[in-house]
N, C-alpha and C positions, 0 to 999 in steps of 0.2 A: 494690129503690123505685127504683131509677134508670127501670128499664124500664118503672115504675108513672109516673111523672113524663114519659116520652117520648111514651107513649100517649097522657097525657091534655094536652100541648103540640103534638099533631099530627106528629110528627116521626117514626113511630115508628105502621103501620098494623095491627092484630089480624092481618089476611088475610096479608099480607107476613109479619109473624113468624112465623106459625104455619106457614109453605109453608118457611122456612130452616129453623125448627125440625126438620120431618121430613125434610129435605134433610140437613144433620147428623145425625140419626138414620141414617137410611140407611146415612152414609158413616162410621160409627161401630161399636164391639163390638157382633156382632150377641146378645152377650147377655145383653147391660142388659133387654131390654124383652120380655116374651113376647106381646106382641099390642099394636099400635098402635090406631090408631080414626080415622086419616084424614078416611073419611066426615062422621062427628058432629064432627070439632077442626075441619073449616072451614064446618061449618053453624055453630058455635056461635062460630066467626071470624068471619063474613060479619055473624052478629046483632049482637055485638060493634062493626064497625065503622059500624054504623049507627044503634046506640043514643050514642056517639061523634061522630056526624056530626049528631048531631038535640039532641046537646050532655044525654043522658038515659041515664049510662052506669048501670049497678047497684049499682055500689061506684068506689073508686076503684083496684082491680085490676081491673076490667073489660077482658076481654082476653088475660089474663097466663095464660101456658099449665103445667099443672101436671098432674103426673103420682102414679100411684097404684099402692104395692104390691100383689101380685098378692090379696090375702085379703080387697079391698073392691067390695062388687057393683056390677057394670056390669050396664044394663037390659038384656037378651036375647045376653048372654055368660055362660058359663060361668066360675064364680070357679075359679082350679086351685088355690089356696096353693101354686105351686111345684111342683104334683105332676101326675103325668101316670093316677095313677089315678081322677078326677077328672071325669074328661074327660070321662062319659058321661051326670052329673048333669042336675038339667032348669037350662036358663039361666035366671040370674036373673029374676023380676019386672019389678024396678025398681032403681034404681040405690040403693046405702046411700046412711043417713043425710046423711055427713059428703061425699058424690060432688052429694049432690044440694043442699046449702048451698053449697058450692063453686060448684056449676053456675047456682043462685039470684042469685052475687053477680058473675057474670059471667065469671069462669077455665072456661080453655076445656082439657077434659079430652083430654089426646096419645097414653097409652096405659097400661097394665099393664106394673109395672116388675117385673121377679125377684126371687126370693125365694129361702131356705133353705127344701128341704123343710119344709110345715106350719111353719115362722117358729121350727123347733128344734134350733138350733148359734149361736152367734156367728161362725162363720168364715165363711157367706156362699156356701159350695160347693151347685153344684146338680149333678144327674149326669143330669136330665132335657134341663132347657134350656141349659147351660151354667153358668159361672161369671163374672160379671160381673169383668175384669179391671181393679183399682187402677189409677188413672194414671199414681201416682210410681212413684219409683225404675227402676230398668236392672236389666239379664239377667230370670231368669224371672219372673213376674206375682207381684204379690203376693196373698192373701187381700185379700177387699174387704169383709169384715166382714158380720157378720149379728143378725137375719136379713133387714133390707131392705138387702140389697145393693144392687140394682137399683138404689135410690133414693138411698143414697151417690151411686154411677158416676155416674150420671146428673147429677145436680147437679154435682159434682165433677169433671165432662168443660164443665159448659158447655150438656148438650144440653137440661135444661129448667132452670127458675132454682127449682121448688118441686116436693117431693115429699112423698107423705104414706104417711108409714110406722105401723107399730106397737113396741112397746118392750113383753117382758115382762120380761126379767132384762136389758135391755140392748141391744135389738132394733135403737135408733132412735141410739144412745151410741156403741156400737161400728163403724157404718159411718161414724157423721159422726165418727167421733176418728182414725180409719183412712185416710179420706178428704181428711180435713184442712178438714171442711165444720161448718155448726152444725145441732145438734142438737136438739128439744127434746121431753122425754114429758111429757107432760100429767098432769095425774091422775087417776084412776079415773073423775074424772064431769065433765073439763072436755073431751070432745066425744063426740056420740053414738056406740055402737057397735052399733047397727042397719045390718042386711047388712053383716057383717064375720065370716069364718071365727076364732075364736080357737082360739087355744091354751090360752087356759086362762080361762073366760071371770071370773074373779074375780079376774085382776091384770093384764089385757092392758089397755095406754095406750095414746092415738093423742096422732102430733106430726109438724111437719113438718119437713124439712132443705132447707136454705136455704144459700146460699153465707156470709150475715152475720148478725148476732143479729139485727138491726134489721130484717129478710126477717123472720125464722123469729116476731117478735114479731106482726108485722102479720099473716102468714097465723093466728097464732092468736085474733088478734081479726075475722076476720071472721064 
């Protein structure tokens, strides 16, 4: 919410924000993201900057960076769901419904976040892309929680202000709790599920992870 206010008053530039975001990601734990969308994000950030200069933002959060658990379809990309088995699949023909909705509100998609393979565990371990390290504690790395492990760690480390995960039996709530942030598990009909790779089509739900409750509420209302 603070970032949105700074964008609105002009003290923060969407393009500079995205450039800083990628710089911070590149200097952080490489296991947090499975793929970055630098070309797309910069294009979206430039468009956001122009809309704000024209006084026509698409929403109060126009220009805010957002990242996605790696089970949301991104146009022209293979959705891997934290696995290498699906890499030979056909790329997605379009963005998932939630990704498209975020774009229509002006949010800038930064990349896909690591997760437990096929969302099947609450620990957050991944043998293929590595396991994101919980930023808290000293000594041996602590588990990030899953299955939305990258979501929890990326927000806790301040790499992105907002991440969208999925929750079947705790996959948003567990990483939020273990990383000291806030996660919101929506109801089964709160968010559209088109363009997602489900663990359980009848039990999966979606929701935001952010640093504070008000930001989660704001994200859920976009």
